[in-house]
PyMOL Python script that loads the backbone (N, CA, C, O; Angstrom):
from pymol import cmd

cmd.read_pdbstr("""\
ATOM      1  N   MET A   1     114.730  91.184  96.321  1.00  0.00           N
ATOM      2  CA  MET A   1     114.638  91.474  94.909  1.00  0.00           C
ATOM      3  C   MET A   1     115.729  92.477  94.578  1.00  0.00           C
ATOM      4  O   MET A   1     116.014  93.396  95.347  1.00  0.00           O
ATOM      5  N   ALA A   2     116.327  92.278  93.421  1.00  0.00           N
ATOM      6  CA  ALA A   2     117.370  93.195  92.970  1.00  0.00           C
ATOM      7  C   ALA A   2     116.905  93.896  91.702  1.00  0.00           C
ATOM      8  O   ALA A   2     116.283  93.288  90.830  1.00  0.00           O
ATOM      9  N   ILE A   3     117.209  95.154  91.616  1.00  0.00           N
ATOM     10  CA  ILE A   3     116.894  95.920  90.418  1.00  0.00           C
ATOM     11  C   ILE A   3     118.208  96.347  89.795  1.00  0.00           C
ATOM     12  O   ILE A   3     119.042  96.983  90.439  1.00  0.00           O
ATOM     13  N   VAL A   4     118.378  95.985  88.533  1.00  0.00           N
ATOM     14  CA  VAL A   4     119.586  96.362  87.806  1.00  0.00           C
ATOM     15  C   VAL A   4     119.164  97.341  86.724  1.00  0.00           C
ATOM     16  O   VAL A   4     118.286  97.038  85.916  1.00  0.00           O
ATOM     17  N   ARG A   5     119.776  98.495  86.705  1.00  0.00           N
ATOM     18  CA  ARG A   5     119.424  99.527  85.721  1.00  0.00           C
ATOM     19  C   ARG A   5     120.550  99.683  84.707  1.00  0.00           C
ATOM     20  O   ARG A   5     121.731  99.566  85.035  1.00  0.00           O
ATOM     21  N   TYR A   6     120.157  99.945  83.488  1.00  0.00           N
ATOM     22  CA  TYR A   6     121.110 100.153  82.408  1.00  0.00           C
ATOM     23  C   TYR A   6     120.699 101.415  81.668  1.00  0.00           C
ATOM     24  O   TYR A   6     119.530 101.580  81.321  1.00  0.00           O
ATOM     25  N   THR A   7     121.641 102.295  81.427  1.00  0.00           N
ATOM     26  CA  THR A   7     121.366 103.532  80.715  1.00  0.00           C
ATOM     27  C   THR A   7     121.777 103.354  79.256  1.00  0.00           C
ATOM     28  O   THR A   7     122.963 103.192  78.970  1.00  0.00           O
ATOM     29  N   PRO A   8     120.811 103.383  78.321  1.00  0.00           N
ATOM     30  CA  PRO A   8     121.151 103.245  76.903  1.00  0.00           C
ATOM     31  C   PRO A   8     122.142 104.320  76.478  1.00  0.00           C
ATOM     32  O   PRO A   8     122.028 105.477  76.882  1.00  0.00           O
ATOM     33  N   GLY A   9     123.100 103.934  75.672  1.00  0.00           N
ATOM     34  CA  GLY A   9     124.089 104.869  75.165  1.00  0.00           C
ATOM     35  C   GLY A   9     125.312 104.973  76.048  1.00  0.00           C
ATOM     36  O   GLY A   9     126.330 105.516  75.620  1.00  0.00           O
ATOM     37  N   LYS A  10     125.244 104.473  77.260  1.00  0.00           N
ATOM     38  CA  LYS A  10     126.378 104.515  78.167  1.00  0.00           C
ATOM     39  C   LYS A  10     127.099 103.175  78.075  1.00  0.00           C
ATOM     40  O   LYS A  10     126.536 102.130  78.399  1.00  0.00           O
ATOM     41  N   GLU A  11     128.345 103.220  77.631  1.00  0.00           N
ATOM     42  CA  GLU A  11     129.104 101.996  77.430  1.00  0.00           C
ATOM     43  C   GLU A  11     129.485 101.355  78.765  1.00  0.00           C
ATOM     44  O   GLU A  11     129.818 102.047  79.726  1.00  0.00           O
ATOM     45  N   LEU A  12     129.430 100.044  78.808  1.00  0.00           N
ATOM     46  CA  LEU A  12     129.832  99.311  80.000  1.00  0.00           C
ATOM     47  C   LEU A  12     131.301  98.919  79.879  1.00  0.00           C
ATOM     48  O   LEU A  12     131.770  98.524  78.812  1.00  0.00           O
ATOM     49  N   THR A  13     132.001  99.035  80.978  1.00  0.00           N
ATOM     50  CA  THR A  13     133.390  98.577  80.987  1.00  0.00           C
ATOM     51  C   THR A  13     133.370  97.052  81.061  1.00  0.00           C
ATOM     52  O   THR A  13     132.374  96.476  81.501  1.00  0.00           O
ATOM     53  N   PRO A  14     134.443  96.387  80.642  1.00  0.00           N
ATOM     54  CA  PRO A  14     134.475  94.923  80.737  1.00  0.00           C
ATOM     55  C   PRO A  14     134.258  94.428  82.175  1.00  0.00           C
ATOM     56  O   PRO A  14     133.601  93.409  82.384  1.00  0.00           O
ATOM     57  N   ASP A  15     134.806  95.143  83.162  1.00  0.00           N
ATOM     58  CA  ASP A  15     134.605  94.741  84.555  1.00  0.00           C
ATOM     59  C   ASP A  15     133.138  94.854  84.964  1.00  0.00           C
ATOM     60  O   ASP A  15     132.595  93.955  85.607  1.00  0.00           O
ATOM     61  N   ARG A  16     132.501  95.964  84.589  1.00  0.00           N
ATOM     62  CA  ARG A  16     131.082  96.163  84.942  1.00  0.00           C
ATOM     63  C   ARG A  16     130.203  95.160  84.213  1.00  0.00           C
ATOM     64  O   ARG A  16     129.231  94.659  84.778  1.00  0.00           O
ATOM     65  N   ARG A  17     130.543  94.860  82.942  1.00  0.00           N
ATOM     66  CA  ARG A  17     129.778  93.878  82.169  1.00  0.00           C
ATOM     67  C   ARG A  17     129.864  92.509  82.848  1.00  0.00           C
ATOM     68  O   ARG A  17     128.854  91.813  82.954  1.00  0.00           O
ATOM     69  N   ALA A  18     131.055  92.113  83.309  1.00  0.00           N
ATOM     70  CA  ALA A  18     131.241  90.829  83.988  1.00  0.00           C
ATOM     71  C   ALA A  18     130.468  90.807  85.306  1.00  0.00           C
ATOM     72  O   ALA A  18     129.879  89.788  85.665  1.00  0.00           O
ATOM     73  N   ALA A  19     130.470  91.932  86.027  1.00  0.00           N
ATOM     74  CA  ALA A  19     129.748  92.012  87.294  1.00  0.00           C
ATOM     75  C   ALA A  19     128.241  91.883  87.062  1.00  0.00           C
ATOM     76  O   ALA A  19     127.559  91.187  87.814  1.00  0.00           O
ATOM     77  N   MET A  20     127.722  92.541  86.040  1.00  0.00           N
ATOM     78  CA  MET A  20     126.297  92.451  85.724  1.00  0.00           C
ATOM     79  C   MET A  20     125.920  91.027  85.333  1.00  0.00           C
ATOM     80  O   MET A  20     124.874  90.520  85.739  1.00  0.00           O
ATOM     81  N   LYS A  21     126.783  90.381  84.537  1.00  0.00           N
ATOM     82  CA  LYS A  21     126.520  89.003  84.122  1.00  0.00           C
ATOM     83  C   LYS A  21     126.473  88.095  85.349  1.00  0.00           C
ATOM     84  O   LYS A  21     125.612  87.220  85.439  1.00  0.00           O
ATOM     85  N   ALA A  22     127.400  88.299  86.300  1.00  0.00           N
ATOM     86  CA  ALA A  22     127.419  87.497  87.520  1.00  0.00           C
ATOM     87  C   ALA A  22     126.149  87.722  88.341  1.00  0.00           C
ATOM     88  O   ALA A  22     125.604  86.772  88.901  1.00  0.00           O
ATOM     89  N   GLU A  23     125.670  88.973  88.420  1.00  0.00           N
ATOM     90  CA  GLU A  23     124.436  89.277  89.150  1.00  0.00           C
ATOM     91  C   GLU A  23     123.248  88.558  88.532  1.00  0.00           C
ATOM     92  O   GLU A  23     122.416  87.993  89.241  1.00  0.00           O
ATOM     93  N   ILE A  24     123.174  88.583  87.217  1.00  0.00           N
ATOM     94  CA  ILE A  24     122.051  87.945  86.524  1.00  0.00           C
ATOM     95  C   ILE A  24     122.103  86.437  86.706  1.00  0.00           C
ATOM     96  O   ILE A  24     121.071  85.810  86.947  1.00  0.00           O
ATOM     97  N   GLU A  25     123.283  85.847  86.596  1.00  0.00           N
ATOM     98  CA  GLU A  25     123.414  84.401  86.775  1.00  0.00           C
ATOM     99  C   GLU A  25     123.079  83.997  88.207  1.00  0.00           C
ATOM    100  O   GLU A  25     122.456  82.958  88.421  1.00  0.00           O
ATOM    101  N   ALA A  26     123.484  84.803  89.190  1.00  0.00           N
ATOM    102  CA  ALA A  26     123.164  84.513  90.592  1.00  0.00           C
ATOM    103  C   ALA A  26     121.650  84.593  90.826  1.00  0.00           C
ATOM    104  O   ALA A  26     121.083  83.769  91.543  1.00  0.00           O
ATOM    105  N   ALA A  27     121.015  85.576  90.226  1.00  0.00           N
ATOM    106  CA  ALA A  27     119.560  85.719  90.372  1.00  0.00           C
ATOM    107  C   ALA A  27     118.838  84.538  89.739  1.00  0.00           C
ATOM    108  O   ALA A  27     117.815  84.092  90.260  1.00  0.00           O
ATOM    109  N   ALA A  28     119.349  84.027  88.632  1.00  0.00           N
ATOM    110  CA  ALA A  28     118.722  82.891  87.958  1.00  0.00           C
ATOM    111  C   ALA A  28     118.785  81.620  88.813  1.00  0.00           C
ATOM    112  O   ALA A  28     117.941  80.736  88.668  1.00  0.00           O
ATOM    113  N   ARG A  29     119.767  81.525  89.690  1.00  0.00           N
ATOM    114  CA  ARG A  29     119.904  80.335  90.540  1.00  0.00           C
ATOM    115  C   ARG A  29     119.055  80.409  91.807  1.00  0.00           C
ATOM    116  O   ARG A  29     118.842  79.392  92.466  1.00  0.00           O
ATOM    117  N   ARG A  30     118.572  81.594  92.153  1.00  0.00           N
ATOM    118  CA  ARG A  30     117.768  81.743  93.369  1.00  0.00           C
ATOM    119  C   ARG A  30     116.384  81.132  93.170  1.00  0.00           C
ATOM    120  O   ARG A  30     115.831  81.169  92.071  1.00  0.00           O
ATOM    121  N   PRO A  31     115.824  80.564  94.256  1.00  0.00           N
ATOM    122  CA  PRO A  31     114.477  79.978  94.141  1.00  0.00           C
ATOM    123  C   PRO A  31     113.411  81.073  94.104  1.00  0.00           C
ATOM    124  O   PRO A  31     113.634  82.197  94.553  1.00  0.00           O
ATOM    125  N   TYR A  32     112.247  80.715  93.556  1.00  0.00           N
ATOM    126  CA  TYR A  32     111.104  81.617  93.619  1.00  0.00           C
ATOM    127  C   TYR A  32     110.614  81.653  95.059  1.00  0.00           C
ATOM    128  O   TYR A  32     110.638  80.632  95.746  1.00  0.00           O
ATOM    129  N   VAL A  33     110.176  82.800  95.518  1.00  0.00           N
ATOM    130  CA  VAL A  33     109.660  82.934  96.876  1.00  0.00           C
ATOM    131  C   VAL A  33     108.215  83.404  96.773  1.00  0.00           C
ATOM    132  O   VAL A  33     107.930  84.467  96.222  1.00  0.00           O
ATOM    133  N   TYR A  34     107.307  82.591  97.316  1.00  0.00           N
ATOM    134  CA  TYR A  34     105.892  82.943  97.321  1.00  0.00           C
ATOM    135  C   TYR A  34     105.512  83.373  98.729  1.00  0.00           C
ATOM    136  O   TYR A  34     105.992  82.801  99.707  1.00  0.00           O
ATOM    137  N   ASP A  35     104.654  84.377  98.833  1.00  0.00           N
ATOM    138  CA  ASP A  35     104.193  84.840 100.132  1.00  0.00           C
ATOM    139  C   ASP A  35     102.689  85.108 100.051  1.00  0.00           C
ATOM    140  O   ASP A  35     102.105  84.963  98.977  1.00  0.00           O
ATOM    141  N   PRO A  36     102.051  85.493 101.151  1.00  0.00           N
ATOM    142  CA  PRO A  36     100.596  85.712 101.124  1.00  0.00           C
ATOM    143  C   PRO A  36     100.145  86.739 100.080  1.00  0.00           C
ATOM    144  O   PRO A  36      99.045  86.624  99.538  1.00  0.00           O
ATOM    145  N   ASP A  37     100.982  87.738  99.793  1.00  0.00           N
ATOM    146  CA  ASP A  37     100.602  88.737  98.791  1.00  0.00           C
ATOM    147  C   ASP A  37     100.758  88.226  97.365  1.00  0.00           C
ATOM    148  O   ASP A  37     100.147  88.762  96.440  1.00  0.00           O
ATOM    149  N   CYS A  38     101.569  87.196  97.185  1.00  0.00           N
ATOM    150  CA  CYS A  38     101.841  86.666  95.845  1.00  0.00           C
ATOM    151  C   CYS A  38     101.976  85.143  95.940  1.00  0.00           C
ATOM    152  O   CYS A  38     103.078  84.614  95.795  1.00  0.00           O
ATOM    153  N   PRO A  39     100.866  84.433  96.183  1.00  0.00           N
ATOM    154  CA  PRO A  39     100.946  82.986  96.385  1.00  0.00           C
ATOM    155  C   PRO A  39     101.140  82.228  95.074  1.00  0.00           C
ATOM    156  O   PRO A  39     100.899  82.753  93.987  1.00  0.00           O
ATOM    157  N   LEU A  40     101.578  80.991  95.208  1.00  0.00           N
ATOM    158  CA  LEU A  40     101.683  80.097  94.064  1.00  0.00           C
ATOM    159  C   LEU A  40     100.272  79.821  93.566  1.00  0.00           C
ATOM    160  O   LEU A  40      99.405  79.462  94.362  1.00  0.00           O
ATOM    161  N   LEU A  41     100.020  79.977  92.281  1.00  0.00           N
ATOM    162  CA  LEU A  41      98.681  79.787  91.730  1.00  0.00           C
ATOM    163  C   LEU A  41      98.454  78.325  91.362  1.00  0.00           C
ATOM    164  O   LEU A  41      99.375  77.625  90.940  1.00  0.00           O
ATOM    165  N   THR A  42      97.215  77.881  91.528  1.00  0.00           N
ATOM    166  CA  THR A  42      96.852  76.525  91.143  1.00  0.00           C
ATOM    167  C   THR A  42      96.639  76.477  89.630  1.00  0.00           C
ATOM    168  O   THR A  42      96.565  77.515  88.972  1.00  0.00           O
ATOM    169  N   GLU A  43      96.543  75.263  89.087  1.00  0.00           N
ATOM    170  CA  GLU A  43      96.289  75.118  87.649  1.00  0.00           C
ATOM    171  C   GLU A  43      94.953  75.772  87.270  1.00  0.00           C
ATOM    172  O   GLU A  43      94.844  76.376  86.203  1.00  0.00           O
ATOM    173  N   LYS A  44      93.945  75.657  88.129  1.00  0.00           N
ATOM    174  CA  LYS A  44      92.635  76.264  87.849  1.00  0.00           C
ATOM    175  C   LYS A  44      92.768  77.788  87.797  1.00  0.00           C
ATOM    176  O   LYS A  44      92.212  78.428  86.905  1.00  0.00           O
ATOM    177  N   GLN A  45      93.502  78.369  88.749  1.00  0.00           N
ATOM    178  CA  GLN A  45      93.682  79.826  88.757  1.00  0.00           C
ATOM    179  C   GLN A  45      94.444  80.274  87.512  1.00  0.00           C
ATOM    180  O   GLN A  45      94.110  81.297  86.914  1.00  0.00           O
ATOM    181  N   LEU A  46      95.446  79.527  87.129  1.00  0.00           N
ATOM    182  CA  LEU A  46      96.210  79.886  85.932  1.00  0.00           C
ATOM    183  C   LEU A  46      95.348  79.818  84.681  1.00  0.00           C
ATOM    184  O   LEU A  46      95.525  80.620  83.764  1.00  0.00           O
ATOM    185  N   SER A  47      94.409  78.864  84.631  1.00  0.00           N
ATOM    186  CA  SER A  47      93.557  78.720  83.448  1.00  0.00           C
ATOM    187  C   SER A  47      92.582  79.884  83.301  1.00  0.00           C
ATOM    188  O   SER A  47      92.032  80.098  82.221  1.00  0.00           O
ATOM    189  N   GLU A  48      92.361  80.645  84.389  1.00  0.00           N
ATOM    190  CA  GLU A  48      91.436  81.772  84.342  1.00  0.00           C
ATOM    191  C   GLU A  48      92.055  83.041  83.773  1.00  0.00           C
ATOM    192  O   GLU A  48      91.340  84.010  83.516  1.00  0.00           O
ATOM    193  N   PHE A  49      93.364  83.056  83.572  1.00  0.00           N
ATOM    194  CA  PHE A  49      94.012  84.217  82.978  1.00  0.00           C
ATOM    195  C   PHE A  49      93.690  84.291  81.489  1.00  0.00           C
ATOM    196  O   PHE A  49      93.602  83.265  80.814  1.00  0.00           O
ATOM    197  N   HIS A  50      93.518  85.488  80.992  1.00  0.00           N
ATOM    198  CA  HIS A  50      93.233  85.703  79.577  1.00  0.00           C
ATOM    199  C   HIS A  50      94.257  86.685  79.017  1.00  0.00           C
ATOM    200  O   HIS A  50      94.725  87.568  79.736  1.00  0.00           O
ATOM    201  N   PRO A  51      94.606  86.541  77.752  1.00  0.00           N
ATOM    202  CA  PRO A  51      95.579  87.483  77.176  1.00  0.00           C
ATOM    203  C   PRO A  51      95.002  88.891  77.111  1.00  0.00           C
ATOM    204  O   PRO A  51      93.797  89.077  76.942  1.00  0.00           O
ATOM    205  N   VAL A  52      95.872  89.866  77.248  1.00  0.00           N
ATOM    206  CA  VAL A  52      95.421  91.250  77.147  1.00  0.00           C
ATOM    207  C   VAL A  52      95.741  91.842  75.785  1.00  0.00           C
ATOM    208  O   VAL A  52      95.376  92.984  75.505  1.00  0.00           O
ATOM    209  N   HIS A  53      96.416  91.084  74.939  1.00  0.00           N
ATOM    210  CA  HIS A  53      96.704  91.549  73.587  1.00  0.00           C
ATOM    211  C   HIS A  53      95.603  91.053  72.659  1.00  0.00           C
ATOM    212  O   HIS A  53      95.239  89.877  72.690  1.00  0.00           O
ATOM    213  N   PHE A  54      95.085  91.935  71.849  1.00  0.00           N
ATOM    214  CA  PHE A  54      94.041  91.560  70.903  1.00  0.00           C
ATOM    215  C   PHE A  54      94.549  91.788  69.489  1.00  0.00           C
ATOM    216  O   PHE A  54      95.306  92.724  69.232  1.00  0.00           O
ATOM    217  N   ASP A  55      94.125  90.923  68.578  1.00  0.00           N
ATOM    218  CA  ASP A  55      94.563  91.026  67.188  1.00  0.00           C
ATOM    219  C   ASP A  55      93.959  92.223  66.467  1.00  0.00           C
ATOM    220  O   ASP A  55      94.535  92.724  65.502  1.00  0.00           O
ATOM    221  N   SER A  56      92.806  92.681  66.930  1.00  0.00           N
ATOM    222  CA  SER A  56      92.179  93.827  66.266  1.00  0.00           C
ATOM    223  C   SER A  56      91.437  94.676  67.296  1.00  0.00           C
ATOM    224  O   SER A  56      91.152  94.219  68.403  1.00  0.00           O
ATOM    225  N   MET A  57      91.136  95.883  66.928  1.00  0.00           N
ATOM    226  CA  MET A  57      90.374  96.777  67.799  1.00  0.00           C
ATOM    227  C   MET A  57      88.954  96.246  67.990  1.00  0.00           C
ATOM    228  O   MET A  57      88.351  96.453  69.043  1.00  0.00           O
ATOM    229  N   GLU A  58      88.420  95.565  66.981  1.00  0.00           N
ATOM    230  CA  GLU A  58      87.079  94.998  67.104  1.00  0.00           C
ATOM    231  C   GLU A  58      87.057  93.910  68.177  1.00  0.00           C
ATOM    232  O   GLU A  58      86.119  93.833  68.970  1.00  0.00           O
ATOM    233  N   GLU A  59      88.100  93.067  68.197  1.00  0.00           N
ATOM    234  CA  GLU A  59      88.191  92.012  69.198  1.00  0.00           C
ATOM    235  C   GLU A  59      88.318  92.636  70.602  1.00  0.00           C
ATOM    236  O   GLU A  59      87.720  92.152  71.563  1.00  0.00           O
ATOM    237  N   ARG A  60      89.095  93.701  70.697  1.00  0.00           N
ATOM    238  CA  ARG A  60      89.262  94.405  71.979  1.00  0.00           C
ATOM    239  C   ARG A  60      87.925  94.992  72.429  1.00  0.00           C
ATOM    240  O   ARG A  60      87.571  94.887  73.603  1.00  0.00           O
ATOM    241  N   ALA A  61      87.184  95.606  71.513  1.00  0.00           N
ATOM    242  CA  ALA A  61      85.897  96.210  71.841  1.00  0.00           C
ATOM    243  C   ALA A  61      84.908  95.146  72.317  1.00  0.00           C
ATOM    244  O   ALA A  61      84.155  95.382  73.261  1.00  0.00           O
ATOM    245  N   ARG A  62      84.903  93.967  71.666  1.00  0.00           N
ATOM    246  CA  ARG A  62      84.006  92.892  72.082  1.00  0.00           C
ATOM    247  C   ARG A  62      84.356  92.416  73.493  1.00  0.00           C
ATOM    248  O   ARG A  62      83.464  92.183  74.309  1.00  0.00           O
ATOM    249  N   ALA A  63      85.650  92.272  73.780  1.00  0.00           N
ATOM    250  CA  ALA A  63      86.079  91.820  75.101  1.00  0.00           C
ATOM    251  C   ALA A  63      85.702  92.837  76.167  1.00  0.00           C
ATOM    252  O   ALA A  63      85.274  92.464  77.260  1.00  0.00           O
ATOM    253  N   MET A  64      85.857  94.113  75.858  1.00  0.00           N
ATOM    254  CA  MET A  64      85.507  95.156  76.821  1.00  0.00           C
ATOM    255  C   MET A  64      84.002  95.176  77.061  1.00  0.00           C
ATOM    256  O   MET A  64      83.554  95.337  78.196  1.00  0.00           O
ATOM    257  N   ALA A  65      83.222  95.013  75.997  1.00  0.00           N
ATOM    258  CA  ALA A  65      81.766  94.992  76.143  1.00  0.00           C
ATOM    259  C   ALA A  65      81.342  93.792  76.983  1.00  0.00           C
ATOM    260  O   ALA A  65      80.440  93.899  77.813  1.00  0.00           O
ATOM    261  N   ALA A  66      81.996  92.641  76.767  1.00  0.00           N
ATOM    262  CA  ALA A  66      81.671  91.440  77.545  1.00  0.00           C
ATOM    263  C   ALA A  66      82.004  91.633  79.017  1.00  0.00           C
ATOM    264  O   ALA A  66      81.354  91.046  79.883  1.00  0.00           O
ATOM    265  N   ALA A  67      83.005  92.445  79.305  1.00  0.00           N
ATOM    266  CA  ALA A  67      83.390  92.728  80.686  1.00  0.00           C
ATOM    267  C   ALA A  67      82.561  93.864  81.280  1.00  0.00           C
ATOM    268  O   ALA A  67      82.725  94.200  82.453  1.00  0.00           O
ATOM    269  N   GLY A  68      81.675  94.457  80.487  1.00  0.00           N
ATOM    270  CA  GLY A  68      80.826  95.533  80.979  1.00  0.00           C
ATOM    271  C   GLY A  68      81.474  96.903  80.921  1.00  0.00           C
ATOM    272  O   GLY A  68      80.995  97.844  81.555  1.00  0.00           O
ATOM    273  N   ILE A  69      82.564  97.027  80.164  1.00  0.00           N
ATOM    274  CA  ILE A  69      83.253  98.310  80.044  1.00  0.00           C
ATOM    275  C   ILE A  69      82.813  98.947  78.732  1.00  0.00           C
ATOM    276  O   ILE A  69      83.104  98.429  77.653  1.00  0.00           O
ATOM    277  N   THR A  70      82.111 100.069  78.829  1.00  0.00           N
ATOM    278  CA  THR A  70      81.637 100.722  77.609  1.00  0.00           C
ATOM    279  C   THR A  70      82.490 101.918  77.239  1.00  0.00           C
ATOM    280  O   THR A  70      82.598 102.271  76.065  1.00  0.00           O
ATOM    281  N   ASP A  71      83.107 102.551  78.252  1.00  0.00           N
ATOM    282  CA  ASP A  71      83.949 103.712  77.993  1.00  0.00           C
ATOM    283  C   ASP A  71      85.246 103.548  78.783  1.00  0.00           C
ATOM    284  O   ASP A  71      85.251 103.716  80.002  1.00  0.00           O
ATOM    285  N   PRO A  72      86.359 103.217  78.093  1.00  0.00           N
ATOM    286  CA  PRO A  72      87.615 102.985  78.800  1.00  0.00           C
ATOM    287  C   PRO A  72      88.077 104.177  79.625  1.00  0.00           C
ATOM    288  O   PRO A  72      88.815 103.998  80.594  1.00  0.00           O
ATOM    289  N   GLU A  73      87.661 105.392  79.265  1.00  0.00           N
ATOM    290  CA  GLU A  73      88.065 106.580  80.009  1.00  0.00           C
ATOM    291  C   GLU A  73      87.393 106.638  81.378  1.00  0.00           C
ATOM    292  O   GLU A  73      87.862 107.347  82.268  1.00  0.00           O
ATOM    293  N   LYS A  74      86.297 105.897  81.552  1.00  0.00           N
ATOM    294  CA  LYS A  74      85.565 105.927  82.813  1.00  0.00           C
ATOM    295  C   LYS A  74      85.884 104.733  83.709  1.00  0.00           C
ATOM    296  O   LYS A  74      85.233 104.542  84.736  1.00  0.00           O
ATOM    297  N   VAL A  75      86.882 103.923  83.332  1.00  0.00           N
ATOM    298  CA  VAL A  75      87.269 102.770  84.150  1.00  0.00           C
ATOM    299  C   VAL A  75      87.968 103.278  85.393  1.00  0.00           C
ATOM    300  O   VAL A  75      88.934 104.032  85.288  1.00  0.00           O
ATOM    301  N   PRO A  76      87.498 102.878  86.584  1.00  0.00           N
ATOM    302  CA  PRO A  76      88.153 103.367  87.807  1.00  0.00           C
ATOM    303  C   PRO A  76      89.558 102.781  87.936  1.00  0.00           C
ATOM    304  O   PRO A  76      89.784 101.612  87.624  1.00  0.00           O
ATOM    305  N   ILE A  77      90.480 103.592  88.391  1.00  0.00           N
ATOM    306  CA  ILE A  77      91.852 103.149  88.605  1.00  0.00           C
ATOM    307  C   ILE A  77      92.022 102.882  90.084  1.00  0.00           C
ATOM    308  O   ILE A  77      91.796 103.760  90.916  1.00  0.00           O
ATOM    309  N   MET A  78      92.424 101.658  90.408  1.00  0.00           N
ATOM    310  CA  MET A  78      92.630 101.276  91.795  1.00  0.00           C
ATOM    311  C   MET A  78      94.081 101.547  92.156  1.00  0.00           C
ATOM    312  O   MET A  78      94.990 101.044  91.496  1.00  0.00           O
ATOM    313  N   ILE A  79      94.304 102.332  93.190  1.00  0.00           N
ATOM    314  CA  ILE A  79      95.662 102.637  93.642  1.00  0.00           C
ATOM    315  C   ILE A  79      95.845 102.006  95.008  1.00  0.00           C
ATOM    316  O   ILE A  79      95.076 102.262  95.934  1.00  0.00           O
ATOM    317  N   SER A  80      96.866 101.183  95.121  1.00  0.00           N
ATOM    318  CA  SER A  80      97.150 100.496  96.374  1.00  0.00           C
ATOM    319  C   SER A  80      98.360 101.141  97.036  1.00  0.00           C
ATOM    320  O   SER A  80      99.340 101.479  96.373  1.00  0.00           O
ATOM    321  N   SER A  81      98.279 101.304  98.328  1.00  0.00           N
ATOM    322  CA  SER A  81      99.394 101.867  99.076  1.00  0.00           C
ATOM    323  C   SER A  81      99.762 100.872 100.163  1.00  0.00           C
ATOM    324  O   SER A  81      98.927 100.509 100.991  1.00  0.00           O
ATOM    325  N   ASN A  82     101.016 100.433 100.159  1.00  0.00           N
ATOM    326  CA  ASN A  82     101.486  99.483 101.148  1.00  0.00           C
ATOM    327  C   ASN A  82     102.339 100.200 102.189  1.00  0.00           C
ATOM    328  O   ASN A  82     103.535  99.934 102.308  1.00  0.00           O
ATOM    329  N   LYS A  83     101.737 101.086 102.923  1.00  0.00           N
ATOM    330  CA  LYS A  83     102.477 101.843 103.931  1.00  0.00           C
ATOM    331  C   LYS A  83     102.265 101.242 105.292  1.00  0.00           C
ATOM    332  O   LYS A  83     102.808 101.740 106.278  1.00  0.00           O
TER     333      LYS A  83
END
""", "prot")
cmd.dss("prot")
cmd.show_as("cartoon", "prot")
cmd.util.cbc("prot")
cmd.orient("prot")
């Protein structure tokens, strides 16, 4: 995986702009790589995903209540360490 960083307000030289464009185009040609930590999902698994954007706070509150979350401040945060 490649990470390309850009600092807003810092002008790119034409050479650097061309190099960045080449990096992005090369990345677009690379195949997706799936592994045990991030396997290819089946159509059934994909259908189980739900949007996290809600049109209103009322819709968000209903979804949270349906999930059993009554106080968002008390939701446990899971931290994973891959050491």
